PDB file as gemmi writes it, atoms N, CA and C in Angstrom:
CRYST1    1.000    1.000    1.000  90.00  90.00  90.00 P 1                      
ATOM      1  N   MET A   1      17.990  38.660 -35.877  1.00  0.00           N  
ATOM      2  CA  MET A   1      16.584  38.600 -35.554  1.00  0.00           C  
ATOM      3  C   MET A   1      16.060  40.010 -35.265  1.00  0.00           C  
ATOM      4  N   SER A   2      14.770  40.181 -35.439  1.00  0.00           N  
ATOM      5  CA  SER A   2      14.180  41.499 -35.212  1.00  0.00           C  
ATOM      6  C   SER A   2      13.967  41.743 -33.723  1.00  0.00           C  
ATOM      7  N   LYS A   3      13.803  43.001 -33.395  1.00  0.00           N  
ATOM      8  CA  LYS A   3      13.549  43.378 -32.010  1.00  0.00           C  
ATOM      9  C   LYS A   3      12.099  43.831 -31.891  1.00  0.00           C  
ATOM     10  N   ILE A   4      11.528  43.603 -30.706  1.00  0.00           N  
ATOM     11  CA  ILE A   4      10.173  44.066 -30.434  1.00  0.00           C  
ATOM     12  C   ILE A   4      10.174  44.821 -29.111  1.00  0.00           C  
ATOM     13  N   LYS A   5       9.224  45.724 -28.979  1.00  0.00           N  
ATOM     14  CA  LYS A   5       9.044  46.474 -27.741  1.00  0.00           C  
ATOM     15  C   LYS A   5       7.743  45.991 -27.114  1.00  0.00           C  
ATOM     16  N   ILE A   6       7.836  45.493 -25.876  1.00  0.00           N  
ATOM     17  CA  ILE A   6       6.678  44.977 -25.157  1.00  0.00           C  
ATOM     18  C   ILE A   6       6.338  45.961 -24.046  1.00  0.00           C  
ATOM     19  N   THR A   7       5.088  46.407 -23.990  1.00  0.00           N  
ATOM     20  CA  THR A   7       4.629  47.344 -22.975  1.00  0.00           C  
ATOM     21  C   THR A   7       3.447  46.734 -22.243  1.00  0.00           C  
ATOM     22  N   GLN A   8       3.515  46.721 -20.917  1.00  0.00           N  
ATOM     23  CA  GLN A   8       2.389  46.211 -20.139  1.00  0.00           C  
ATOM     24  C   GLN A   8       1.321  47.295 -20.081  1.00  0.00           C  
ATOM     25  N   VAL A   9       0.084  46.947 -20.435  1.00  0.00           N  
ATOM     26  CA  VAL A   9      -0.998  47.932 -20.470  1.00  0.00           C  
ATOM     27  C   VAL A   9      -2.132  47.595 -19.508  1.00  0.00           C  
ATOM     28  N   ARG A  10      -2.131  46.386 -18.946  1.00  0.00           N  
ATOM     29  CA  ARG A  10      -3.166  46.003 -17.991  1.00  0.00           C  
ATOM     30  C   ARG A  10      -2.524  45.381 -16.761  1.00  0.00           C  
ATOM     31  N   SER A  11      -3.235  45.438 -15.650  1.00  0.00           N  
ATOM     32  CA  SER A  11      -2.741  44.933 -14.378  1.00  0.00           C  
ATOM     33  C   SER A  11      -2.768  43.412 -14.320  1.00  0.00           C  
ATOM     34  N   THR A  12      -1.941  42.853 -13.438  1.00  0.00           N  
ATOM     35  CA  THR A  12      -1.940  41.407 -13.235  1.00  0.00           C  
ATOM     36  C   THR A  12      -2.791  41.007 -12.034  1.00  0.00           C  
ATOM     37  N   ILE A  13      -3.500  41.951 -11.442  1.00  0.00           N  
ATOM     38  CA  ILE A  13      -4.399  41.638 -10.331  1.00  0.00           C  
ATOM     39  C   ILE A  13      -5.504  40.716 -10.847  1.00  0.00           C  
ATOM     40  N   LYS A  14      -5.820  39.697 -10.080  1.00  0.00           N  
ATOM     41  CA  LYS A  14      -6.837  38.684 -10.417  1.00  0.00           C  
ATOM     42  C   LYS A  14      -6.456  37.856 -11.638  1.00  0.00           C  
ATOM     43  N   ARG A  15      -5.172  37.699 -11.894  1.00  0.00           N  
ATOM     44  CA  ARG A  15      -4.688  36.843 -12.974  1.00  0.00           C  
ATOM     45  C   ARG A  15      -4.053  35.602 -12.356  1.00  0.00           C  
ATOM     46  N   SER A  16      -3.898  34.563 -13.141  1.00  0.00           N  
ATOM     47  CA  SER A  16      -3.324  33.323 -12.622  1.00  0.00           C  
ATOM     48  C   SER A  16      -1.836  33.513 -12.299  1.00  0.00           C  
ATOM     49  N   LYS A  17      -1.328  32.611 -11.453  1.00  0.00           N  
ATOM     50  CA  LYS A  17       0.096  32.657 -11.099  1.00  0.00           C  
ATOM     51  C   LYS A  17       0.965  32.536 -12.342  1.00  0.00           C  
ATOM     52  N   ARG A  18       0.516  31.722 -13.288  1.00  0.00           N  
ATOM     53  CA  ARG A  18       1.278  31.490 -14.509  1.00  0.00           C  
ATOM     54  C   ARG A  18       1.410  32.765 -15.326  1.00  0.00           C  
ATOM     55  N   GLN A  19       0.323  33.532 -15.439  1.00  0.00           N  
ATOM     56  CA  GLN A  19       0.374  34.789 -16.193  1.00  0.00           C  
ATOM     57  C   GLN A  19       1.235  35.816 -15.467  1.00  0.00           C  
ATOM     58  N   LYS A  20       1.142  35.872 -14.143  1.00  0.00           N  
ATOM     59  CA  LYS A  20       1.984  36.797 -13.376  1.00  0.00           C  
ATOM     60  C   LYS A  20       3.458  36.450 -13.553  1.00  0.00           C  
ATOM     61  N   ALA A  21       3.776  35.159 -13.541  1.00  0.00           N  
ATOM     62  CA  ALA A  21       5.161  34.723 -13.710  1.00  0.00           C  
ATOM     63  C   ALA A  21       5.671  35.052 -15.113  1.00  0.00           C  
ATOM     64  N   THR A  22       4.811  34.945 -16.106  1.00  0.00           N  
ATOM     65  CA  THR A  22       5.205  35.262 -17.483  1.00  0.00           C  
ATOM     66  C   THR A  22       5.511  36.748 -17.614  1.00  0.00           C  
ATOM     67  N   ILE A  23       4.671  37.595 -17.016  1.00  0.00           N  
ATOM     68  CA  ILE A  23       4.915  39.044 -17.045  1.00  0.00           C  
ATOM     69  C   ILE A  23       6.249  39.362 -16.378  1.00  0.00           C  
ATOM     70  N   THR A  24       6.523  38.732 -15.247  1.00  0.00           N  
ATOM     71  CA  THR A  24       7.796  38.953 -14.551  1.00  0.00           C  
ATOM     72  C   THR A  24       8.974  38.475 -15.397  1.00  0.00           C  
ATOM     73  N   ALA A  25       8.826  37.340 -16.048  1.00  0.00           N  
ATOM     74  CA  ALA A  25       9.903  36.794 -16.882  1.00  0.00           C  
ATOM     75  C   ALA A  25      10.190  37.687 -18.087  1.00  0.00           C  
ATOM     76  N   LEU A  26       9.172  38.411 -18.548  1.00  0.00           N  
ATOM     77  CA  LEU A  26       9.379  39.337 -19.661  1.00  0.00           C  
ATOM     78  C   LEU A  26      10.048  40.638 -19.203  1.00  0.00           C  
ATOM     79  N   GLY A  27      10.214  40.813 -17.892  1.00  0.00           N  
ATOM     80  CA  GLY A  27      10.866  42.010 -17.373  1.00  0.00           C  
ATOM     81  C   GLY A  27       9.902  43.145 -17.118  1.00  0.00           C  
ATOM     82  N   LEU A  28       8.623  42.829 -17.027  1.00  0.00           N  
ATOM     83  CA  LEU A  28       7.609  43.853 -16.776  1.00  0.00           C  
ATOM     84  C   LEU A  28       7.153  43.735 -15.327  1.00  0.00           C  
ATOM     85  N   GLY A  29       5.996  44.269 -14.989  1.00  0.00           N  
ATOM     86  CA  GLY A  29       5.502  44.155 -13.618  1.00  0.00           C  
ATOM     87  C   GLY A  29       4.649  45.328 -13.206  1.00  0.00           C  
ATOM     88  N   LYS A  30       4.799  46.443 -13.890  1.00  0.00           N  
ATOM     89  CA  LYS A  30       3.981  47.621 -13.615  1.00  0.00           C  
ATOM     90  C   LYS A  30       3.398  48.122 -14.926  1.00  0.00           C  
ATOM     91  N   ILE A  31       2.250  48.729 -14.832  1.00  0.00           N  
ATOM     92  CA  ILE A  31       1.588  49.259 -16.025  1.00  0.00           C  
ATOM     93  C   ILE A  31       2.463  50.346 -16.650  1.00  0.00           C  
ATOM     94  N   ASN A  32       2.530  50.354 -17.957  1.00  0.00           N  
ATOM     95  CA  ASN A  32       3.319  51.284 -18.778  1.00  0.00           C  
ATOM     96  C   ASN A  32       4.820  51.035 -18.723  1.00  0.00           C  
ATOM     97  N   ARG A  33       5.251  49.953 -18.130  1.00  0.00           N  
ATOM     98  CA  ARG A  33       6.673  49.595 -18.169  1.00  0.00           C  
ATOM     99  C   ARG A  33       6.945  48.902 -19.502  1.00  0.00           C  
ATOM    100  N   SER A  34       8.041  49.253 -20.158  1.00  0.00           N  
ATOM    101  CA  SER A  34       8.374  48.703 -21.472  1.00  0.00           C  
ATOM    102  C   SER A  34       9.713  47.998 -21.430  1.00  0.00           C  
ATOM    103  N   LYS A  35       9.883  47.074 -22.368  1.00  0.00           N  
ATOM    104  CA  LYS A  35      11.126  46.331 -22.480  1.00  0.00           C  
ATOM    105  C   LYS A  35      11.362  46.028 -23.952  1.00  0.00           C  
ATOM    106  N   GLU A  36      12.595  46.244 -24.425  1.00  0.00           N  
ATOM    107  CA  GLU A  36      12.961  45.897 -25.794  1.00  0.00           C  
ATOM    108  C   GLU A  36      13.688  44.560 -25.759  1.00  0.00           C  
ATOM    109  N   VAL A  37      13.186  43.601 -26.522  1.00  0.00           N  
ATOM    110  CA  VAL A  37      13.769  42.262 -26.535  1.00  0.00           C  
ATOM    111  C   VAL A  37      13.892  41.766 -27.964  1.00  0.00           C  
ATOM    112  N   THR A  38      14.727  40.759 -28.157  1.00  0.00           N  
ATOM    113  CA  THR A  38      14.850  40.101 -29.457  1.00  0.00           C  
ATOM    114  C   THR A  38      13.671  39.143 -29.621  1.00  0.00           C  
ATOM    115  N   ALA A  39      13.097  39.114 -30.809  1.00  0.00           N  
ATOM    116  CA  ALA A  39      11.901  38.311 -31.075  1.00  0.00           C  
ATOM    117  C   ALA A  39      12.282  36.849 -31.340  1.00  0.00           C  
ATOM    118  N   THR A  40      12.588  36.117 -30.270  1.00  0.00           N  
ATOM    119  CA  THR A  40      12.869  34.688 -30.397  1.00  0.00           C  
ATOM    120  C   THR A  40      11.558  33.911 -30.268  1.00  0.00           C  
ATOM    121  N   PRO A  41      11.531  32.665 -30.680  1.00  0.00           N  
ATOM    122  CA  PRO A  41      10.309  31.872 -30.528  1.00  0.00           C  
ATOM    123  C   PRO A  41       9.849  31.755 -29.074  1.00  0.00           C  
ATOM    124  N   GLN A  42      10.794  31.717 -28.132  1.00  0.00           N  
ATOM    125  CA  GLN A  42      10.431  31.616 -26.721  1.00  0.00           C  
ATOM    126  C   GLN A  42       9.732  32.891 -26.242  1.00  0.00           C  
ATOM    127  N   ILE A  43      10.274  34.042 -26.616  1.00  0.00           N  
ATOM    128  CA  ILE A  43       9.676  35.318 -26.226  1.00  0.00           C  
ATOM    129  C   ILE A  43       8.311  35.483 -26.873  1.00  0.00           C  
ATOM    130  N   LEU A  44       8.195  35.147 -28.143  1.00  0.00           N  
ATOM    131  CA  LEU A  44       6.912  35.276 -28.843  1.00  0.00           C  
ATOM    132  C   LEU A  44       5.853  34.362 -28.234  1.00  0.00           C  
ATOM    133  N   GLY A  45       6.256  33.187 -27.767  1.00  0.00           N  
ATOM    134  CA  GLY A  45       5.324  32.289 -27.093  1.00  0.00           C  
ATOM    135  C   GLY A  45       4.842  32.863 -25.779  1.00  0.00           C  
ATOM    136  N   MET A  46       5.748  33.499 -25.025  1.00  0.00           N  
ATOM    137  CA  MET A  46       5.366  34.124 -23.756  1.00  0.00           C  
ATOM    138  C   MET A  46       4.424  35.293 -24.009  1.00  0.00           C  
ATOM    139  N   VAL A  47       4.706  36.078 -25.033  1.00  0.00           N  
ATOM    140  CA  VAL A  47       3.842  37.212 -25.374  1.00  0.00           C  
ATOM    141  C   VAL A  47       2.454  36.718 -25.764  1.00  0.00           C  
ATOM    142  N   GLU A  48       2.387  35.612 -26.478  1.00  0.00           N  
ATOM    143  CA  GLU A  48       1.095  35.052 -26.901  1.00  0.00           C  
ATOM    144  C   GLU A  48       0.233  34.672 -25.699  1.00  0.00           C  
ATOM    145  N   LYS A  49       0.854  34.197 -24.631  1.00  0.00           N  
ATOM    146  CA  LYS A  49       0.121  33.783 -23.433  1.00  0.00           C  
ATOM    147  C   LYS A  49      -0.449  34.957 -22.643  1.00  0.00           C  
ATOM    148  N   VAL A  50       0.167  36.136 -22.779  1.00  0.00           N  
ATOM    149  CA  VAL A  50      -0.320  37.305 -22.028  1.00  0.00           C  
ATOM    150  C   VAL A  50      -0.666  38.462 -22.963  1.00  0.00           C  
ATOM    151  N   LYS A  51      -1.093  38.136 -24.186  1.00  0.00           N  
ATOM    152  CA  LYS A  51      -1.355  39.177 -25.178  1.00  0.00           C  
ATOM    153  C   LYS A  51      -2.464  40.136 -24.760  1.00  0.00           C  
ATOM    154  N   HIS A  52      -3.335  39.714 -23.840  1.00  0.00           N  
ATOM    155  CA  HIS A  52      -4.409  40.579 -23.364  1.00  0.00           C  
ATOM    156  C   HIS A  52      -3.911  41.590 -22.312  1.00  0.00           C  
ATOM    157  N   LEU A  53      -2.670  41.441 -21.857  1.00  0.00           N  
ATOM    158  CA  LEU A  53      -2.102  42.337 -20.858  1.00  0.00           C  
ATOM    159  C   LEU A  53      -1.023  43.262 -21.417  1.00  0.00           C  
ATOM    160  N   VAL A  54      -0.548  42.992 -22.613  1.00  0.00           N  
ATOM    161  CA  VAL A  54       0.585  43.744 -23.166  1.00  0.00           C  
ATOM    162  C   VAL A  54       0.263  44.288 -24.557  1.00  0.00           C  
ATOM    163  N   ARG A  55       1.089  45.264 -24.972  1.00  0.00           N  
ATOM    164  CA  ARG A  55       1.048  45.788 -26.345  1.00  0.00           C  
ATOM    165  C   ARG A  55       2.433  45.542 -26.938  1.00  0.00           C  
ATOM    166  N   VAL A  56       2.470  45.080 -28.173  1.00  0.00           N  
ATOM    167  CA  VAL A  56       3.730  44.723 -28.830  1.00  0.00           C  
ATOM    168  C   VAL A  56       3.925  45.608 -30.052  1.00  0.00           C  
ATOM    169  N   GLU A  57       5.127  46.178 -30.186  1.00  0.00           N  
ATOM    170  CA  GLU A  57       5.479  47.002 -31.343  1.00  0.00           C  
ATOM    171  C   GLU A  57       6.776  46.469 -31.937  1.00  0.00           C  
ATOM    172  N   GLU A  58       6.829  46.415 -33.260  1.00  0.00           N  
ATOM    173  CA  GLU A  58       8.063  46.017 -33.946  1.00  0.00           C  
ATOM    174  C   GLU A  58       8.987  47.219 -34.053  1.00  0.00           C  
ATOM    175  N   LEU A  59      10.273  46.993 -33.859  1.00  0.00           N  
ATOM    176  CA  LEU A  59      11.250  48.088 -33.971  1.00  0.00           C  
ATOM    177  C   LEU A  59      12.035  47.965 -35.259  1.00  0.00           C  
TER     178      LEU A  59                                                      
END                                                                             
């Protein structure tokens, strides 16, 4: 499977608990923090839910 790099670009302040939990589950939590993960359907679904807070790059 391909790998993707997820970078948080916006704050989770004033966001729902669900979105904050998704950001934490992706291994993020601070602006400009990045994580390289395998692009599984579960990860892609989580990214879709917080796409307004993160930037995604294919590796």
